[in-house]
N, C-alpha and C positions, 0 to 999 in steps of 0.2 A: 612586248612582254609576254611570256608564256601564259596561256589561259589556264586558270585553276578550275574553272567550271567545266566538267567533262561534257555536258550537253552543249556548251558554247563551242568546245573544240570540235564537236561533231558537225556543226554548221559550216566548218571550214574543211570538211572531210574530202572534198573533191579537188582541192588545190593540187595542181601538178607541178612538180619540181622543174625549174628552168634549167635545162642542161648546160646553159652558158653561164649561169651564176655560180659563184664559188660554193662548194659543198661545206656546210656548217657542221663541224664535228666536235663533240665533247668527249675527251678521253679522261676517264677516272682511273688513275694508276698511281700507286704509292712508291713505285720503284723507278728512279730516274733513268736507269739503264734501259728498262723496258720502254719507258716513254720515248727516249731518243731513238730506239729501234723502230717503234711504230711510226714515229714522225718521219723517219727516213723512208720507210716502206710506203707511206702515204704520198711523199714527194715523188717517189718512183712511179706510183700509180696515177697521180693526178697532176704532177708538175706543180704549178703555183695556183691551180684552180681549186683551192680548198682553204678553209680557215680552221685552225685547231686551237681549242681551249683546253687547258690542262688543269685538272683538279686532283689533289692528292688524297682526299678523304671524302666520306659521304656527306658531311655537313657542308663542306665547300661546294660539292656537286649540286646539292639541293638549292643553295643560294644562286648558283649559275643558272639552274633551270628556271628559277623564279625571276630572273632579271634579263634573260636573253632567250632567243629561239634557236633551236638546233634541228638539223635534218636527221642526224643519227648519233647514237651514244655508244662508245666502247667502254665497257666496265670490267675491271679486273675482279676475279672471283674472290681473291683474298685482299681485304682492305682493313686489316687490323681488327678492331672490335666489330665492325660491320662487314658482312659478306656481300658479294656482288648481288646475290639474289635478295638479300635484305634491303639493299639500296633500291633495287628494281621495284620491290613491293612498296617502298616508301614513295618512290616517284609516282607510281600509279595512284596511291592514296592522295597525293597532292593534286591529282587531276590531269597529269601529263600522260594521256592515254594514246596520243597519236604519234609518238616518236618511236622510231626503230631502235632496238637495243641489241647489241652483240656482246655476249659475255666472253671474257678471255680467261683461260684456265691453264694451269701448268701440266695437266695430265688428261688423257683421253679416258672417258668413263661413260658407260651407258647410264648409270644412275645420275650422273651430273647432267647428261643430255636430257633425261626425263624431268629433272628438277627445273632446268632452265626453260624447257617448253611450257611446263605448268605455270611458271612464274610470269610467262609472257614474253620471253626473249625471242627475237626473230631468228637468231643463230648463235652458235658458240664456236670459238676457235682455240686450238691448242697452241700456246706460245712458241714451243720449240719447232713447230711445223710452219710458222708464219713466213709467207713470201708475199711480195707485192701483188702478184696475180691472184693468189688465194684471198688476200685481204680485199682487193677490189671486187672480186666476184661475190664474196660474202656481203659486202656493203651493197652492191647492186641488187643482189637477191633480197636482202632485208628491206631495202627501200621499196622494191616492187611488191613484196609481200604486204608491207604496211599500207601501201597505196591501195591494194586490193581490199584489205580490211576496212580502210576508210570508206571506200566506195560502197561496200556491203553495209557498213554501219549507217552510212548516209541514207541508203535506200530503206533501211529498217526504221529510220526516224523521220523520214520526209515523204511528203506526198509526191508521187512520181510525175503527176501531171503539172502541178503548179510550182513545185519546189518548196512549198511552205512546210512548216513542221507538221507532223501527223499527231494523232491522238496521244501516242506514247510519249513523244518528246514534249508535247504541250503539258501533259500531266507532270513530267519531271520539273518543268519550269514552274508550274502551279504550286507544287509541293514546296519548292524553294521560296516562292513568293509568300506563301502562308507564314512560313517562319520569319522571313524578312519583314513582313507587315507587322507581325506581333513585336518584333525586336525594335523597330523604328516607330511603332505606334502610329503607323500611317494606314490609310485605307487603300485597298486595291479592288479590282473588279474583274469578273469574268463575264464575257458577252457571248451569246450564241446567235449566229446570223444564218437565217435560212431564206434562200431566194424564193420568192413567190412565183408559183406557176412555172417553175423551171421544167417540169416534166413535159408540159405542152410544147416547149421549145425543142426538146429532144425528139418528141413524137412527130412534130410537124416539119422540122428543118433538118433533123438527123443528129447523130451523136458527135460528128466532127464539129458542127456548129456549136453544139452544147459545150464541147471541150474548149473551144476557142473562147467562148463566153466566160467559162470558169477561170481561164488563164487571165483574161482581162479584168475580171472582178478581183482576183488575187492581186494583180498589179495595182489596182486602184486602192485596195485596202492597205497595201504596204505604203503607198504614198500618203495615206490619211493619218497614220499613227506615228507616235513618237519613237525615237530610237530604242527606248527601254521597254517598249511594249512587244508582245509576242503574238503573231498571227499563225493560225493553223487551219488546215482543211481536214475535217473529220470524215470526209467521204461524201459522194453525191453532191448536193448543193448546200451542204452545211459547213460553215466556217466558225471558228472560235477565236476569241481575242482576249488576251490577258493584259489589263491595264495596271501597270505598276506605279508605285510612288505617287499615289494621289494624296490629297490634303488630309490632315489629321482631324479636321472637323467634318462630321458626316454630311451636313448640309452642303458644304462646299464640294465635297467629293461627289455628291449626287449631281451637282451642277456641272462639274468637270466631265462626268460620264455622259450626262445628257448632251452636252456640247459636242463631244466626240461622236456620239451616236447620230445626232442630227447631221453632222458633217458626213458621216458614212452614208446615211440615207440619201442625202442630196447627190453624193458621188455615184451611188448605185443607180439612182433615178436618171442620170444622164444617159442619152441614147448610146448604144454600143454597136459598133460595126464589127460583125463577125462573119467572115467568109462571104462578104458581099451583101449581108443582110443587116439592116438597121433594126436593133432590138431594144425595146424599152423594158427595163426590169425594176422591180421593187423588192424589198426584203422585210421580213418580220424578225425583230431583234429582241432577245431577252437578256436581262442583266441582273447580276447579284453582286452586292458589295460585301467585303469582309475586312476585318482588322485584327483578328486574333487567331491563334493556332488551335483552338478547341474544335474547329470544324475541319473535316478532311476534304481532300481534293474531289473525291467522287460525289460527295454531297453538294459541293459548289457547282459541279458540272450538271448535276440533276436539277438544282434550283434554276440555273440559267436556261436549261432546256425547258423546264415547266413554264417559265416566264415567256420564252419565245413562243411556245404553243398558245399561250393566252393571247399574245399579240396577234398571232395568226387567226385564232378563233374570233377575235374582236374586229376582224375585217382586213387584216394584212396591211402591208406598207406602214407599219407602226412599231413602237417599242414599248416594252413594259418592264418595270423593275419587279423582282421577285417579292412576293408577300406570302406569309404563312398560309393564308386561306387558299392560295393557289395549290399548295402541296396537299392540303386536305382534299381539295376537289380532285386532284390527280390521283390520290390514293383511292378515292371513291370510284373514279372511273376504272381503276385497275381491278378492284374486286368485282365490279359490275361485269366487266368483260370476262373475267375468269369464271365467275359463278353462272353467268348467263349461258355458257357453253353446255352446262349440265341441266339447266332449268327445264328444257323440253323433255329430255329423256327421263328426268326424275318426276315429271308431272307437276311442276311448280307453276306453270302458266295456266291461267284461267280466263275464259271468255266472259265478258260483261256485255249486256245488251242495252242500248238506249232506244226507246220506241220512236217510230216515225208515224205521225198521225195524218190520216186523210182529212183534208180540210172540209170536204163535202159531207162525208159520212160521220165524221168525228170519231171513227174507230181507228185502232192501230192497224196500219196496213203493212208495216215493215219494221226493220230495226237495223241499227248500225252496230256492228260488233267492235268492241274495244277490248284490249288485253290488259290483264293485271298479272303481277308476279308475286306469288305467295312465297316469299323467301323464308326458309326455315329459321333464320336468326334475326332478320331485319323486318319481318312482317310483310304487309301488303305494300308493294311498290308500284306507283302509278307509271304509265307508259312514258311520260315526259322525262322520267329519270333513267330509263334504260333503252328506249327505242333509238334516240340519237346515237348512242354508242353502238348499237346493233347495225345502224345504217352505215357505219364505217367499215363493216366487214360482211362476209357472206352469211353471217348469222341472221341478217334481216330476211334473207331468202328462206331460211329454215323456219323462221317465225311466221312469215307470210303463208307458207304452205301448211304449217300447223294450224293457223287460224282458219284457213279455207277448209281443211279436212274436218276440223271440229265443228265448223259451221254446217257443213254438209251432213255430218252425223246428227246434229241437232234437227236439221230439216227433215231427216228421215222419220222423226217422231211426229211429223205433220202438225206443227203448230199452226194456229189460225192466222197466218200472215201471208202476204203475197211474195215477199222477198226479204233477203238479208243483204246489207251492203258491207263490203270489206275494204279496209284501207290497205293499199299496197305502196311500199316504199319505192323510191326512185331506182335504187340499185337493183331491187328485185324485178321491177318492171323491165329494166334494161338487160336482165339476164337472158341469154340466148335460149334457155329452156323454159322460160316463163309460160308461154302459151301451151306448150306440150304438157308441162306439169299440171296446169289447171285442167286441161282436158282429161288427163289420166285420173285425177281425183274425182271429177264429175262422173266419169265412166265407172270407177270403182264403187262409188257410193250410190249411183243411180239417181242422183238429184238432177232435176231438170235445170238446164242452164238459165232459163227464164227466172229462176228463183234467186239468182246470184247477181248482184250489182258490184262492180269493181270501182272503188273511189280512187281517183288520181288527182294530184294537184298540178297546176299549170307550170310550175318550175321544172317539172320533169321533161318538158318538151322544148326547151330553149335551143337545143342543139340540132336534133334531127326529127322533124315532124313527119317526114316521109316513112321512115322505118316504124315510127310509133303508129302511124295510120295503118300500115300493113298488119302490124301485130294486133291492133284493136279489131280490125275488120275480120281477121282470122277467127277471133273468139266470138265476135258478134254474129258470125255466120251460123254458130251453134245455137244462138238465142240469148246468150249472155249479154248484159247491158253494162254501160259505163256512165259514171257520174263525175262531173268536174267539181271537185271540192274546193272550199275556201274561195269562191269566185270573187274577183274584184280586188284581191290583195296583192296580186303579182303585177308584172309589167307587160304581159302579153295576152291578157284575157280574151280580147276580141279576136286576135289572130288565131288563138288556140281553138276557139269555138268555130271559126270559119274553116280551119284546116282539118280538124279531127272529128271523128264520128261519135260524139257524145249523145246520150239519151236524156240525161238528167243534169240540171244545173243547181248547185247548192250555194245559196247566198251566205256569205260569211257573217259571223256575229258582229264584226266591226261595223256593219250597216244596220243590222236588225236590232242591236242593243239600244240604239238611240231613237228608235221609232217612238213618236209621241213627244219628243223633245227637240229634235233637229229636223227642220223641214227639208234640208238638203239631203239627208239620208233617205227620207221618204221618197223624194224625187228620184234619187238614184235607184232605189228599189223598184219603183214603178217602171222606170226605163228598162231595168234588167228583166222584169217580168214580161214586158211588151216585146222586147227583143227575143227572149227565149221562146215565147209563143210563136213569133214569126219564123223562128228556126225549127219549130216542131219539137221543142224541148219541154220536159216537165220541170217545174221549179219547186225546190224544197228550201224553206227558211230555217237556218240553224241558230242556236243560241237564244231561243225565245224563253223569257222568264216571267213575263207579265201578260195579263189578259189583253191589254190594249195592243200589244205587239201581235198576238195571235189574231185578234179581230181585224187588224189592218191587213194581215196576209189573206185572211178568208175573204174579206170584202174586195180585194184587188186581184183575185184570180190565181193566187199561189196554190199549187197542188197539195203540198204537204208541209207539216211543221214539226220541228224537233227542238227540244230544249228542256231545261229544268222545270219549266211550267208544267210539263207532263210527267217527267221523271228523270232522275239522274241515271247514269249507267248502272245497271244492277246485275247480280249473278243470274244464271239461267233459271233457277227455281223461282226467284222473285219476278223475273220477266214473265214466266208462265202464269204466275198469280195475277199479274197485271192484265194478261190476256183473258183470264177467266173472269176477272172483276168487271170487265166492260160489258159483259152480257148479262 
């Protein structure tokens, strides 16, 4: 049966006609004499290797189109009430886009040629000039032209690597599914599938291995879904899935989608052999359900995408259903990213200082700089709300250099402290210009390197401790020092201390906050202090809020203390007042 769905016809666009099979021809002609003439010419051209169906009017022709398949259609221009071009337009509206059509006319005319081309005819012939050779050549030309159109259309609507539908074709199917879902009062779902860590496969094994991996993933997805479902590749390692005709009950539909997703996850988790390499993959999957046509296709794609990113941020190899709070969070991330680009140049970022107290002298010996964002519309924004977003781009580098330069400008005022420590993000530390940029700012401001401590966390060094060590030693040679922040909360604390040239170790509040209540925490802290002293490192305890915690650190040889017991992070003028008040 001829397909009515134009997008469905496109999926068959690369079918090649079998030269040995009979040519299927529909002739729409209301004159019996002309019918007999054309039938005779076809026999002269093709012998018995064709089948001819004759319709005498437009209505009968449409019925034939909807009940049988044809390779080519010959249409008389004059068909009583309906012209040949009118019938051609109707054929296209019915969804029969992939059939070659030759119009037959009684006279040669440039205007008719123009009209036929615009209507989508592949050729036109003048009846009085008809010969078997001319008719055969026109049919051959029309079939070849239509085949070329099919191939071009196929490429426009399909992914060239996997052969799956692309974003445009997927959206066509989705828009139809929205209407069908509302009409049948059934649920349907959109899934976004993103392969976890696919970039590392490309980077380490090469793009050819990555391409073979994507082809295999596409094949597995096709084997996991039902006939009525649609799979697409949106580019890179992103796939989309449209699940049609789900249950009318929402809870049941959720269960159906969950079952399919779990099946997909298990399939992707199976080892894949790609160009001689065994690769284990996982995927983050986002899903959204719909059952009415008040929502558009773009919104559904956005919801599935947001849910997928939530699954990825929650640890990968997982799936999440879309919830409204996810969209609110995504919108918040968007305005943060956009506004943060201007925050530095517009002077909206401000340094706050938290004092570090020398446990022997009881005086403030240093400070840790923290950043706040004075947003003109949203007020004071703490770093936890915007630094993670900055870490995803080079904005973190710009922010880090801004903090360093502003810190150096503050140190030019000669506050009565020995040093200021600055937190540096992983992306900034890994930047190739990191060391040079710091040296330039120190030279520009004239601040002694000994007055600056760079705080780093151990998760920055999981990949390459050798290059990290070289970068740190380059800066340490100027007199600058390094502190290992949040010690004890990662997976490689001891190896980081052994391999990298730190000067200061900062004990995380996860241990210090339970001093006086948990003997195990106190034992760990004592071990950390002893180990640090053996390695020649100074120790600072973070997160101190009670006098018993401070006393424990003082009594056990901890060099410095920091926390709300002494002061919260405060603006520069308030920090200067703290310095004045201690004397």
